[in-house]
N, C-alpha and C positions, 0 to 999 in steps of 0.2 A: 640402527640408525632412527627408526620410528620412535623408539624409546626417547632418544636423544632430543629429536623435535619436541616430543609431548614436554620433555622437562624444559626445553629452551622457551616454549611457549608459556610454560608455567611460571618460570622466571621472569619473563617479560611482563606478565600480567601482574606479578607481586612487584615488580619495579614500577608499573604505571599505579598500583595503588599506594605504594611508598609515595610517589611524587604528588598524588592527590591529597594524602595524608598531610605532608609536608606543606602543601599549598594552604590547606585548612588551618594548620597550625600557625603558618605565617600570619594568615588573614585575622585570626583570632587575636594574635599577639599585636598587630598593628590596631585592631580595635580596641584592645586594652591600653596601649599607648595613648591613644586619642581620649578615652575616657579618663585615664590619669590626667592628661593635660587640662582637660575640662574641669576635674576636680581641683587641680592646682589654680586655676584662675578663679573659680569659686571661693576657694579658701582666701585667695588674696583680697578678693571683694568683700567677703564677709568681715576679714581681717579690718581692712579700709572702714568698713562701717562701724565695727566696734569701736576703732580708735576715733572716729568721727563722734560717736555717741559719747565716749569718755570725754572729750575735749567739750562737747556741748553742755554735759553734766558739770564738769569743771566750771565752764563759764556761769552757769545757772547758779551753782553754789557760790561763786564769788559774787555774784550780783546781789543774791540774798544776804550774804555777809556784809557787803558794803551799805545795802539798806538799813540793816540792823545797826550798823555803826554810825548811820546817818550820814554816809559818805556818798550823796547823792550825785555829785558829777562823775564819781567813779562809776556808780551803777549805771548811770546813762551811758557812758564809754563802753562798758561792758555788754550792755543790752545792745547797743548799736553794733558792735563786734559780733556777737550772736546772729543778728539779723542779717548781717552782711556776707555771711558765709556763703561760698560758692563751690558746692560739691562736686561739680562736672570738672571744673577746672582744677580743684583740689585733687580729685581722683587721679587726673592724668599726671600731676606733678608727683604724687605718692607712688604711682605705679612706675615712674623713671627710677625713683629713689629705691624702691624696693629691687627692681631689675639691677641697679648698681649695687646694692647689698648682697644680692644673690650670685654676684660675679664670682668666676672660678679663684679669684685671688682672694676672696672674703672666706674664712673657714666658717662651714655651716653644716648642720645636720640635715639640711633641705628644709628647715622652717626658719621664719623670720619672727623674732619676739615681738609680741604686741607692745611691750615696753619701748622697745626700739622705735617702732613706728609712731607711738605717742611723742616720743623725745623729739624725733625728725618734725612731727606737726609743731611743737612748741618752738624747737629752736629757728624754724624757718618762717614761723608765723603763718603758716598755712591755715587758710580758711578764716582769716581775720582780716578780710578787705586788703590783704597785702599781695603783692605778686602779680 
């Protein structure tokens, strides 16, 4: 009987240790999930910033080309468009579009191609004083 009690006590201690271990694993998993979500947000932000930079560079190139071709009216319009950009408003709009593109109905490998963002920027005229 005494031996049985000792074994039961050992089993209870092992079960307690297992529960503690499971709790630690669960906490680590939750921390990893939070970190992954933060990394996803940072990735989206970097992608948005990269797309914004590409658009700005494209505008600058078009301005230089217009000036080179003596199309000063076009250069003025493009320069004005470049100056009117509103990144905060633009980022919010793109964030909504990214969320839509990442919806379960859209086939994806978990990433949004940069080209897709650039196309969205151009199609909707984001950052050019519209919207």
